[in-house]
N, C-alpha and C positions, 0 to 999 in steps of 0.2 A: 635457526628455525628456518624451514624449506618453506618457499614460495606457494601459497595454494591457490590454484586459476578454476575461477569459477565463470560460469559461461550463464547469461541471461537470455532466454528465449521465450516464444509465444507456446506456450502448451499445447501439444497434441492428446489425442483421447489415448494413446498407449502410457500417457501420464497420469492418468486419472486416479487408480487407485491409491499411486504414491502420497496423490494430493488428497487424498481422501484420509489417508491415514496423517500425514503432515497437520492438515487440518485440525484434525481430533484432536493430536497430541499437542499441539500450539493452544489451542482453546479450552483444555482442561486445566493447561499450565496457567494461561491467561485468568479465567477462573479463579484458581485459587489464590495468585497474587495479587487479584483483584477485590479479593470478597466474595464473589458472584453468587449467590447461592441460588438464583433464578436457573431456568435451564437456556444452556446456550445452544443454538441451531448447530452450528459447525461440528459438535459431539454427535451427532446422531444422521447423520448426513449419508446418503445411502451412494453407490457404485455409480445409478444412473442419475440422481441429484449431481453430482459432482462432474458427471458425461456432459450432462444439459447444457452445464457452465461453462464449459471447455468448448461448447460446438456454439452458444450465443452471448458469451461475452467477450471481452480482452482477457486472457487469462495469459497470467508471467509466471514463468517459473524459473528458479536459479538451481542451475546444477554441478553436481562436483563428484567427478569420477563413476559416470553415469548415473547419479541418483538425485532424485529431487530433494534439493535441501532449504527450499523456501520457495514461499507461492502468494500470489494476489490476485484478486480480482474486480476489474473492473466494468460496470453498465455503463452505457453509454446512452443518456436520455434525448427524446426528442429536440428538447429548448437548449442544448449544445453545453450542457452538463454534465458530468459524470458522477459516479460514487462506487468509491473502492469498499473493497470487503475482503474478508477472509484472509488479512494479512500472514504470516506467517513465518516463522525461520525455527528449523529445528535449534532445540537448546544446542546440540553439538557444534552448531556453526554460528552462534549467536557473537556479536561485536567485532566481526571479521570483515566488516561494509556490506554484506550483503544485501541488507535492506537497503541502504544507499543506492545499490546498483541496482536493483527491482524496482525502486521510487523514480532512479532514473529515466530508466526505460518505459516507467509510467508517464512521467512528464514528455519525454520524449512523442510517444506515442500520441499522446490526448493534443499537443499541439499539431502534429501533422493533422489529425483529425478533425482540426478544429475548434476543440472542447475551449469553453470559455471560463470555465472552473470546476473541480471537482471536491466532492465530500467524502467525507469518512466519518463514522465514529469509533471513541475508545472512551476507554473507563475514564473516568476523569481522574482518580485518585493514582492512577497508573504514572508518575511524575518522566518516568523514563523516556515512557511513551509518547506524552502530549512533549517535552523536551524535542525527541526527538523529529516530531513533525514540525514542530516549531523553527527548528534547523534547517528543514525542508522548506520553508514557506506558508505553511499553515496557521490558521490563526482561530481562535475560539469562536466561531458566531454566536451559540447557544448553549444549550444543557437542557437535559429533558432526564427523569425517574421512569420512562415510560415500560422499563423493563426489571423495575424493582431496584436500579443503583442508579447512580448518577454515572450520567452519559454524557462527553462532551461532544459536537457536529463540530466539526473542525472543515475550512473549507481552504483552497488555494486557489487563488484566481489567475488564470495566464494570461488573461489581457492586461491587468494591471504591473504584471511580471513584463510582460513584452514593453509596453510604457516607459516602466524604471530603467530598464535594459536599455532604451533608446537615448532616455535621459541623461544616464551613465555615460552614455556613448557618445552623444551629444556633448556633454563636459569635458572629459578627456579629450575631445578633438581641439574645443576651445582652448582649453590649458595648452595644448601640443603649439599651438600657433600663437600664443601669448608667450 
């Protein structure tokens, strides 16, 4: 099997239509898989809606063969927190590490921007998604039914992660001395 090379980068205005279509298709499948009967906003986004987000948020895309195959959006809040939304990968390219690559780009960017923690919502019954986020260092902070289904609010704390990494490094250094 031939190795696939993906590129993750910040979105530009030229990506808007592909991001819009990807989000619509991803969230249609997400709604079906999670049994969501309420309207999911990503299904009705206009070109202008997505363009505004590309211009005002941190929007990342995964590219393969010059085509957007994954995207997500992050809003940086004044209190040094961030909110990740509209994360989707083309069904044709799922389970190839693209989601992990996008999340890694987000983590690097958030740390560079001094963000303390990042939040996101996902359907709690979507075990594969909850597991994916747990593996990426997120934990469930709370749940809500505000949209007609149980959504989990997940959080990743960068400050805690930095402290844990520093403690691990200190332990490794101490072990090497002993």
